[in-house]
DRENZA-397062 format. One record per residue (C-alpha): residue number from 1; residue in one letter; chain; x, y, z. Coordinates in pm, whole numbers, padded with zeros to 5 digits. Example, Ala and Ser with C-alpha at 12.3 -4.5 7.8 and 13.67 -1.06 7.14 Angstrom:
2
seq->1; type->a; mol->A; x->01230; y->-00450; z->00780
seq->2; type->s; mol->A; x->01367; y->-00106; z->00714
***
This chain:
148
seq->1; type->m; mol->A; x->21677; y->-09859; z->17296
seq->2; type->h; mol->A; x->21515; y->-10202; z->17300
seq->3; type->i; mol->A; x->21135; y->-10223; z->17297
seq->4; type->e; mol->A; x->20947; y->-10542; z->17372
seq->5; type->g; mol->A; x->20597; y->-10631; z->17483
seq->6; type->s; mol->A; x->20261; y->-10775; z->17389
seq->7; type->h; mol->A; x->19900; y->-10673; z->17374
seq->8; type->s; mol->A; x->19584; y->-10885; z->17362
seq->9; type->l; mol->A; x->19313; y->-10781; z->17114
seq->10; type->q; mol->A; x->18960; y->-10906; z->17064
seq->11; type->g; mol->A; x->18965; y->-11037; z->16707
seq->12; type->s; mol->A; x->19104; y->-11322; z->16504
seq->13; type->p; mol->A; x->19466; y->-11310; z->16385
seq->14; type->e; mol->A; x->19337; y->-11267; z->16029
seq->15; type->t; mol->A; x->19126; y->-10964; z->16125
seq->16; type->v; mol->A; x->19400; y->-10806; z->16338
seq->17; type->y; mol->A; x->19664; y->-10863; z->16068
seq->18; type->a; mol->A; x->19442; y->-10705; z->15802
seq->19; type->l; mol->A; x->19392; y->-10397; z->16021
seq->20; type->l; mol->A; x->19765; y->-10370; z->16093
seq->21; type->m; mol->A; x->19831; y->-10370; z->15718
seq->22; type->d; mol->A; x->19566; y->-10102; z->15644
seq->23; type->p; mol->A; x->19730; y->-09758; z->15603
seq->24; type->a; mol->A; x->19412; y->-09574; z->15705
seq->25; type->v; mol->A; x->19397; y->-09773; z->16030
seq->26; type->l; mol->A; x->19768; y->-09720; z->16095
seq->27; type->a; mol->A; x->19732; y->-09344; z->16043
seq->28; type->d; mol->A; x->19437; y->-09341; z->16283
seq->29; type->c; mol->A; x->19618; y->-09546; z->16549
seq->30; type->l; mol->A; x->19963; y->-09381; z->16541
seq->31; type->p; mol->A; x->19967; y->-09099; z->16798
seq->32; type->g; mol->A; x->20051; y->-08771; z->16626
seq->33; type->c; mol->A; x->20024; y->-08910; z->16273
seq->34; type->q; mol->A; x->19915; y->-08632; z->16039
seq->35; type->q; mol->A; x->19965; y->-08808; z->15706
seq->36; type->l; mol->A; x->20040; y->-09156; z->15572
seq->37; type->v; mol->A; x->20064; y->-09182; z->15194
seq->38; type->a; mol->A; x->20149; y->-09490; z->14986
seq->39; type->a; mol->A; x->20498; y->-09472; z->14834
seq->40; type->g; mol->A; x->20520; y->-09827; z->14698
seq->41; type->d; mol->A; x->20433; y->-10180; z->14799
seq->42; type->n; mol->A; x->20381; y->-10176; z->15177
seq->43; type->t; mol->A; x->20584; y->-09855; z->15204
seq->44; type->y; mol->A; x->20439; y->-09522; z->15317
seq->45; type->n; mol->A; x->20559; y->-09164; z->15351
seq->46; type->m; mol->A; x->20466; y->-09033; z->15692
seq->47; type->k; mol->A; x->20429; y->-08697; z->15860
seq->48; type->m; mol->A; x->20373; y->-08689; z->16234
seq->49; type->k; mol->A; x->20392; y->-08453; z->16528
seq->50; type->v; mol->A; x->20613; y->-08579; z->16811
seq->51; type->a; mol->A; x->20599; y->-08434; z->17161
seq->52; type->l; mol->A; x->20861; y->-08527; z->17417
seq->53; type->a; mol->A; x->20850; y->-08327; z->17741
seq->54; type->a; mol->A; x->20910; y->-07963; z->17642
seq->55; type->l; mol->A; x->21024; y->-08065; z->17292
seq->56; type->s; mol->A; x->20786; y->-08103; z->17003
seq->57; type->g; mol->A; x->20817; y->-08098; z->16629
seq->58; type->d; mol->A; x->20711; y->-08243; z->16300
seq->59; type->f; mol->A; x->20882; y->-08553; z->16169
seq->60; type->i; mol->A; x->20891; y->-08655; z->15803
seq->61; type->g; mol->A; x->20977; y->-09015; z->15730
seq->62; type->k; mol->A; x->20887; y->-09358; z->15598
seq->63; type->i; mol->A; x->20721; y->-09670; z->15727
seq->64; type->a; mol->A; x->20786; y->-10002; z->15552
seq->65; type->m; mol->A; x->20633; y->-10342; z->15619
seq->66; type->e; mol->A; x->20859; y->-10629; z->15518
seq->67; type->d; mol->A; x->20893; y->-11007; z->15547
seq->68; type->l; mol->A; x->20515; y->-11047; z->15542
seq->69; type->v; mol->A; x->20381; y->-11383; z->15666
seq->70; type->p; mol->A; x->20001; y->-11333; z->15683
seq->71; type->p; mol->A; x->19843; y->-11359; z->15936
seq->72; type->a; mol->A; x->20136; y->-11451; z->16162
seq->73; type->s; mol->A; x->20407; y->-11185; z->16142
seq->74; type->y; mol->A; x->20584; y->-10902; z->15966
seq->75; type->r; mol->A; x->20879; y->-10670; z->16015
seq->76; type->l; mol->A; x->20820; y->-10297; z->16053
seq->77; type->r; mol->A; x->21087; y->-10042; z->15963
seq->78; type->v; mol->A; x->21042; y->-09674; z->16058
seq->79; type->e; mol->A; x->21265; y->-09376; z->15990
seq->80; type->g; mol->A; x->21199; y->-09010; z->16047
seq->81; type->a; mol->A; x->21370; y->-08677; z->16093
seq->82; type->g; mol->A; x->21270; y->-08331; z->16200
seq->83; type->r; mol->A; x->21390; y->-08012; z->16366
seq->84; type->i; mol->A; x->21436; y->-08188; z->16702
seq->85; type->g; mol->A; x->21634; y->-08486; z->16573
seq->86; type->f; mol->A; x->21586; y->-08821; z->16407
seq->87; type->l; mol->A; x->21469; y->-09171; z->16483
seq->88; type->n; mol->A; x->21527; y->-09502; z->16311
seq->89; type->g; mol->A; x->21379; y->-09827; z->16421
seq->90; type->q; mol->A; x->21281; y->-10172; z->16321
seq->91; type->g; mol->A; x->21091; y->-10446; z->16487
seq->92; type->e; mol->A; x->20895; y->-10762; z->16442
seq->93; type->l; mol->A; x->20528; y->-10815; z->16516
seq->94; type->r; mol->A; x->20400; y->-11169; z->16578
seq->95; type->l; mol->A; x->20034; y->-11259; z->16602
seq->96; type->s; mol->A; x->19901; y->-11570; z->16771
seq->97; type->s; mol->A; x->19556; y->-11694; z->16857
seq->98; type->v; mol->A; x->19521; y->-11719; z->17236
seq->99; type->e; mol->A; x->19155; y->-11812; z->17273
seq->100; type->a; mol->A; x->18844; y->-11810; z->17061
seq->101; type->g; mol->A; x->18830; y->-11473; z->16887
seq->102; type->s; mol->A; x->19133; y->-11324; z->17063
seq->103; type->t; mol->A; x->19483; y->-11247; z->16931
seq->104; type->l; mol->A; x->19806; y->-11179; z->17115
seq->105; type->v; mol->A; x->20031; y->-10933; z->16931
seq->106; type->s; mol->A; x->20391; y->-10964; z->17051
seq->107; type->y; mol->A; x->20649; y->-10711; z->16941
seq->108; type->q; mol->A; x->21019; y->-10654; z->16983
seq->109; type->g; mol->A; x->21259; y->-10416; z->16820
seq->110; type->e; mol->A; x->21524; y->-10148; z->16839
seq->111; type->v; mol->A; x->21486; y->-09770; z->16815
seq->112; type->h; mol->A; x->21775; y->-09528; z->16770
seq->113; type->t; mol->A; x->21744; y->-09153; z->16820
seq->114; type->g; mol->A; x->21976; y->-08861; z->16756
seq->115; type->g; mol->A; x->21988; y->-08487; z->16787
seq->116; type->t; mol->A; x->21802; y->-08291; z->17053
seq->117; type->i; mol->A; x->21549; y->-08571; z->17103
seq->118; type->a; mol->A; x->21828; y->-08804; z->17216
seq->119; type->a; mol->A; x->21973; y->-08540; z->17449
seq->120; type->v; mol->A; x->21661; y->-08530; z->17671
seq->121; type->g; mol->A; x->21751; y->-08863; z->17822
seq->122; type->q; mol->A; x->21696; y->-09230; z->17752
seq->123; type->r; mol->A; x->21440; y->-09276; z->18030
seq->124; type->l; mol->A; x->21214; y->-09003; z->17891
seq->125; type->v; mol->A; x->21243; y->-09136; z->17534
seq->126; type->d; mol->A; x->21168; y->-09488; z->17661
seq->127; type->s; mol->A; x->20859; y->-09385; z->17859
seq->128; type->t; mol->A; x->20726; y->-09178; z->17566
seq->129; type->a; mol->A; x->20774; y->-09470; z->17326
seq->130; type->r; mol->A; x->20588; y->-09704; z->17563
seq->131; type->m; mol->A; x->20305; y->-09452; z->17599
seq->132; type->m; mol->A; x->20275; y->-09423; z->17219
seq->133; type->i; mol->A; x->20266; y->-09803; z->17183
seq->134; type->r; mol->A; x->19996; y->-09828; z->17452
seq->135; type->r; mol->A; x->19785; y->-09561; z->17280
seq->136; type->f; mol->A; x->19833; y->-09733; z->16943
seq->137; type->f; mol->A; x->19695; y->-10063; z->17075
seq->138; type->e; mol->A; x->19412; y->-09894; z->17269
seq->139; type->r; mol->A; x->19297; y->-09723; z->16949
seq->140; type->l; mol->A; x->19334; y->-10046; z->16749
seq->141; type->d; mol->A; x->19126; y->-10228; z->17012
seq->142; type->t; mol->A; x->18853; y->-09962; z->16978
seq->143; type->i; mol->A; x->18853; y->-10002; z->16598
seq->144; type->l; mol->A; x->18824; y->-10380; z->16639
seq->145; type->q; mol->A; x->18527; y->-10346; z->16876
seq->146; type->v; mol->A; x->18344; y->-10113; z->16636
seq->147; type->a; mol->A; x->18413; y->-10345; z->16341
seq->148; type->q; mol->A; x->18258; y->-10647; z->16513
***
């Protein structure tokens, strides 16, 4: 499944990039994230609860941030598995200043699922992924507003 989009945030690219690299902020913004623990340079072990229609379950996995170009871009790699299946994905985030004090975060990537989670249908997986991305950026926007 291909995911692509953008979200405008109130904050400079430097501020937004710093928040996107902060594991405490990521854990707070990722819907269902129960734990995010450092496992190396820009690599984290993750535990999260995933709910997809009538399916739900815990996923254990890793998040890695690679190809860092502060404050302009980085590549995000995610892998996880649980009772209801697995997911692997990678994508690129690009930050650009759009007006004084505002940053546009553009993202694109690929997500692959398997097991029961893949059997529920591509449309449902796609809409759930988009909802999780929207919630992530809404929470990040709230954190930015409080920080300013």
